[in-house]
Structure formats: C-alpha cells, structure tokens
Phi, psi and omega in degrees: 000144178242125182219130176052039178078016181231143179256125183249129180220142173235161180219177183296339179277357180091005178282138175238124186231140175242123178249148169292128178298140175138185183289323182282141178271083178258112181278124178264332182198141172209145178207167178240129180260018174070313181250163184305139174251105185255354181256161173283133175300149185241125174263126177200143176054035178078016179226157175252124178256126183225132176251143167246199183293341189236333190220163172257127176246144176240122181248121185210144177300133180080001178285153177258146180279135172228088183265020179292143180269122174233146180247000000 
C-alpha cells in the first residue's frame, strides 16, 4: 500500500516496514509484531492499523504503548 509517499509492507515473519516511495530503499520505520502479518496495513485518521494472526495494532505519532497481554 502507498500512502503519502510511503510504502507499507508486512510479512510472514511479523515484520512491518515503511519505505519512502521511490527508487532508493530508504527505510523510515520498522517493527516486529511477533506473529505473521497476512493483511495489508490500513492508514486512516492519522494512524496505521496492522493485524497479525492474534491482534490489531494501531501505530500513531505520540501514541503510548500498551503491550500487556490479555486473553
């Protein structure tokens, strides 16, 4: 997916990478979500929504992390 000049990608290893669109491979952000990311990340309302096999993650500037495990 390409949004605002950035390419968003996820993979089976759980990696999510944001590249600057263009010929050069410039990585702007990367993280690992532990489980496979099979869906395309979705950008909406100033946030990036990404699902892995178990959870929905929201990545946004200024957001605070809550990595507590709940079942």
